C-alpha positions in Angstrom: 3.4 -21.1 -4.8 5.9 -19.5 -2.5 5.2 -16.1 -1.1 8.2 -13.9 -0.1 8.1 -10.7 1.9 9.2 -7.3 0.6 12.6 -7.3 2.4 13.6 -10.5 0.7 12.6 -9.2 -2.7 14.6 -6.0 -2.2 17.7 -7.8 -1.0 17.6 -10.0 -4.1 17.0 -6.9 -6.1 20.1 -5.3 -4.6 22.3 -8.3 -5.3 21.0 -8.5 -8.9 21.9 -4.9 -9.5 25.5 -5.1 -8.5 28.1 -5.0 -11.3 25.6 -5.5 -14.1 25.4 -3.5 -17.2 22.8 -3.7 -20.0 21.3 -2.0 -22.9 17.6 -1.3 -22.8 15.2 0.8 -24.8 12.9 3.7 -23.9 10.0 1.6 -25.4 10.7 -1.2 -23.0 10.7 1.1 -20.0 7.5 2.8 -21.0 5.7 -0.5 -21.5 6.9 -1.7 -18.1 6.0 1.5 -16.4 2.4 1.2 -17.8 2.1 -2.4 -16.6 3.5 -1.5 -13.2 1.1 1.5 -12.9 -1.8 -0.7 -13.9 -0.9 -3.3 -11.3 -0.5 -0.6 -8.6 -3.8 1.0 -9.5 -5.6 -2.3 -8.7 -3.7 -2.9 -5.4 -3.4 0.6 -3.9 -7.1 1.0 -3.0 -6.8 -2.3 -1.1 -3.7 -1.2 0.7 -5.2 2.2 1.6 -8.0 0.4 3.6 -5.5 -0.8 6.3 -6.2 0.7 9.7 -9.5 1.4 11.5 -10.5 -2.3 11.1 -12.0 -2.4 14.6 -14.1 -5.4 15.5 -17.0 -3.4 16.8 -19.3 -2.5 13.9 -20.4 0.5 16.1 -18.8 1.8 19.3 -21.8 3.8 20.6 -22.6 7.5 21.1 -20.3 9.9 22.8 -23.1 12.1 24.0 -25.6 11.8 25.6 -24.5 8.5 27.1 -23.8 7.3 30.6 -20.3 6.2 29.4 -18.6 8.2 26.6 -17.6 6.0 23.8 -14.2 6.6 22.2 -10.9 4.7 21.6 -7.3 5.2 20.5 -4.9 2.5 19.2 -2.2 1.3 16.9 -2.5 -1.2 14.0 0.2 -3.0 12.0 -0.6 -4.8 8.8 0.2 -5.6 5.2 -1.4 -6.3 1.8 0.1 -8.4 -1.0 0.9 -7.2 -4.5 1.6 -9.3 -7.6 5.3 -9.2 -8.2 5.7 -9.6 -12.0 5.0 -5.9 -12.9 7.5 -4.8 -10.2 10.2 -7.3 -11.2 9.7 -6.6 -15.0 10.2 -2.9 -14.5 13.3 -3.3 -12.3 14.7 -5.7 -14.9 14.6 -2.8 -17.4 17.1 -1.1 -15.1 19.5 -4.0 -14.8 18.0 -6.1 -12.0 17.7 -9.3 -13.9 18.9 -11.3 -10.9 15.4 -11.0 -9.3 14.0 -13.2 -12.1 16.8 -15.8 -12.0 16.2 -17.1 -8.4 15.7 -20.9 -8.0 12.3 -20.4 -6.3 9.1 -18.8 -7.6 8.6 -15.3 -6.0 5.2 -14.3 -7.3 4.1 -11.7 -4.7 5.6 -8.9 -2.7 4.3 -7.4 0.5 3.3 -3.7 1.1 3.5 -3.1 4.9 1.7 -0.3 6.7 1.0 0.9 10.2 -1.4 3.5 11.6 -2.1 5.4 14.7 -5.9 5.6 15.0 -8.8 6.9 17.0 -12.5 6.5 16.9 -15.1 8.6 18.7 -18.9 8.1 19.0 -21.4 10.4 17.5 -23.6 13.0 19.1 -27.2 12.0 19.6 -27.5 10.0 16.4 -26.1 6.4 16.3 -22.9 7.0 14.4 -19.1 7.1 15.0 -16.1 8.7 13.4 -12.6 7.3 12.9 -9.2 8.8 12.0 -5.9 7.2 11.1 -2.4 8.3 10.3 0.7 6.4 9.4 4.1 7.8 8.3 7.4 6.3 7.6 10.2 8.7 6.4 12.6 7.4 3.8 14.8 4.9 5.7 17.4 2.4 4.6 17.3 -1.3 5.5 19.9 -2.3 8.1 20.9 -5.3 6.0 21.2 -3.3 2.7 22.0 0.4 2.9 21.3 0.8 -0.9 17.6 0.0 -0.3 15.0 2.3 1.2 11.3 2.5 1.6 8.8 5.2 2.7 5.1 5.8 2.9 2.3 7.9 4.3 -1.3 6.9 5.0 -4.0 9.2 6.1 -7.7 8.5 6.4 -11.1 9.0 8.1 -14.5 7.4 8.1 -18.0 7.8 9.4 -20.1 4.8 10.2 -23.9 4.9 10.8 -25.4 2.1 13.0 -28.3 0.4 11.1 -28.6 -1.8 14.2 -27.1 -0.7 17.5 -27.1 -4.2 18.9 -28.1 -5.6 22.3 -27.9 -8.9 24.2 -29.5 -10.8 21.4 -29.1 -8.7 18.2 -25.7 -7.9 16.6 -24.3 -4.5 15.7 -24.6 -3.6 12.0 -23.2 -0.4 10.4 -22.7 1.2 7.0 -19.6 3.4 6.6 -18.1 5.8 4.2 -14.4 6.9 4.3 -11.6 8.7 2.5 -7.9 7.6 2.3 -4.7 9.1 1.0 -1.8 6.8 0.4 1.7 7.7 -0.8 4.8 5.6 -0.9 7.9 4.3 -2.7 10.8 1.9 -2.8 14.3 3.0 -3.8 17.6 1.3 -4.6 21.0 2.3 -5.7 22.3 0.6 -8.8 26.0 -0.1 -8.8 26.4 -0.3 -12.6 25.8 1.9 -15.6 22.9 1.3 -17.9 23.0 2.1 -21.6 19.7 3.4 -23.1 18.6 3.1 -26.7 16.4 6.2 -27.4 15.1 4.6 -30.6 17.0 6.9 -33.0 20.5 8.3 -33.0 23.3 7.1 -30.7 22.7 5.6 -27.3 23.3 7.4 -24.0 24.4 6.1 -20.6 23.0 6.7 -17.2 25.7 6.3 -14.6 25.1 4.3 -11.3 21.6 5.5 -11.0 19.4 5.7 -7.9 16.2 4.1 -9.0 12.9 4.8 -7.1 9.5 3.4 -7.7 6.7 5.8 -6.5 3.0 5.6 -6.1 0.1 7.7 -4.8 -3.6 7.1 -4.4 -6.8 8.8 -3.3 -9.6 6.5 -2.5 -13.2 6.5 -1.3 -14.3 3.5 0.7 -17.8 2.2 1.3 -18.2 -0.7 3.7 -20.8 -2.7 5.6 -19.9 -4.5 8.9 -21.6 -6.8 11.4 -20.3 -7.8 14.8 -21.5 -9.6 17.9 -19.7 -9.9 21.3 -19.6 -13.2 23.2 -18.0 -12.9 26.6 -14.4 -11.6 25.9 -14.5 -12.3 22.1 -16.0 -10.1 19.4 -16.0 -11.7 15.9 -16.9 -9.6 12.9 -17.4 -9.7 9.1 -17.6 -7.0 6.5 -17.6 -6.2 2.8 -16.1 -3.1 1.2 -16.0 -1.3 -2.2 -13.2 1.1 -2.8 -13.0 3.6 -5.7 -9.7 5.3 -6.2 -7.4 7.3 -8.5 -3.7 6.5 -8.5 -0.3 7.6 -10.0 2.6 5.2 -10.2 6.0 5.1 -12.0 9.7 5.6 -11.6 12.3 8.2 -10.8 16.0 7.9 -11.6 18.6 10.2 -10.1 21.7 10.0 -12.2 24.2 11.7 -14.5 23.9 11.1 -18.3 26.6 10.9 -20.9 26.8 10.0 -24.6 24.0 11.2 -26.8 22.7 13.7 -24.3 20.8 15.5 -27.1 18.6 12.4 -27.4 18.2 12.2 -23.6 17.2 15.9 -23.4 14.5 15.4 -26.0 12.8 12.6 -24.0 9.6 13.4 -22.1 11.1 11.4 -19.2 14.1 13.7 -19.0 14.3 15.8 -15.8 17.0 18.1 -14.3 18.0 15.2 -12.0 17.8 12.3 -14.5 14.7 10.5 -15.8 11.2 10.1 -14.6 7.9 8.7 -15.8 4.7 8.7 -13.8 1.5 7.2 -15.2 -1.9 8.3 -13.9 -4.8 5.8 -13.8 -8.4 6.9 -13.8 -10.9 5.7 -11.2 -10.5 2.0 -10.3 -12.9 -0.1 -8.2 -11.7 -2.8 -5.8 -14.0 -5.1 -3.8 -13.0 -6.9 -0.7 -14.2 -8.9 2.3 -12.7 -8.5 5.7 -13.2 -10.0 9.1 -11.6 -11.3 12.3 -12.1 -11.0 16.0 -11.0 -9.1 19.0 -10.0 -10.2 22.5 -11.6 -7.8 25.0 -9.7 -7.4 28.3 -11.6 -4.7 30.1 -10.8 -1.5 28.3 -8.0 -3.1 26.2 -8.9 -4.8 22.9 -6.6 -6.8 20.7 -7.8 -7.0 17.1 -6.8 -9.8 14.6 -8.0 -9.1 11.1 -7.7 -10.6 7.6 -8.9 -9.4 4.2 -9.2 -10.6 0.6 -9.4 -8.5 -2.5 -11.7 -10.0 -5.1 -10.5 -7.6 -7.8 -6.9 -9.0 -8.1 -6.9 -12.0 -5.7 -4.5 -10.3 -3.2 -4.8 -10.6 0.5 -3.9 -8.8 3.7 -3.8 -9.0 7.5 -3.4 -6.7 10.4 -3.0 -6.7 14.2 -4.4 -3.9 16.4 -4.0 -2.8 20.0 -6.4 -0.2 21.4 -7.8 1.4 24.5 -11.6 1.8 24.2 -14.5 2.9 26.4 
């Protein structure tokens, strides 16, 4: 089945929204928001684990050590997300064109990047890692009506169960915390008529529709690695537990049966909004790859697979490490 990246999905979404008007119900929107939130709750813990996927299971002590062990770098990556929950929700706002394409687009891509650093522990065999990624709300060059933003912050501590030597591998057990926030927005060029379920309908005019999500996750992982000349392969398993919120925001003006609109729990001073919270969700994954070690420069190539929802991800990292 064909996999299409996020930009393609959003471009199709933008085209599907132009000049289209429809009547939908609040019940439809609520059901789709719940489905979207549930799908995001399964995928967000997975996406939050991007970054700090260094090949070395343990980088060594900072002090006391003949060589202090630390590193700084940059990683770029993505995880996949099942598309139906996304497209169904957007269809409720008039984006039916996304479901009418001649090819099957069953997944979208959530990209991420992080600036990261890792430093060895003091005396005991452990190390600590920190990551930060931020993308302010920016429009796509090919479609000004579309925008995306996100922020990812995290840290971890890994304890070396085996420090490794010429023969033995490095093995570590780590615990981390991540915060992830993001969203996708689009300007709809048409009006949408809403049926509140009773009384007359009301209309939201040329709305700006935004999908938003937020997650807090704890991550437990085990990793093994072994260096061979300039290559360090590694393999790991992780369990993530997270809390998430996902839903939509609509910035618009409303006309028609405004009394009905004002009585909705989704009604805000700027338009409509509905965010659904999901209680703790577990996600289990495997990850692995290798690094190419060129003196103090290391190039990481990583892949990951989420057992909880069959989604996948990959990342590339560039770091300076002693």
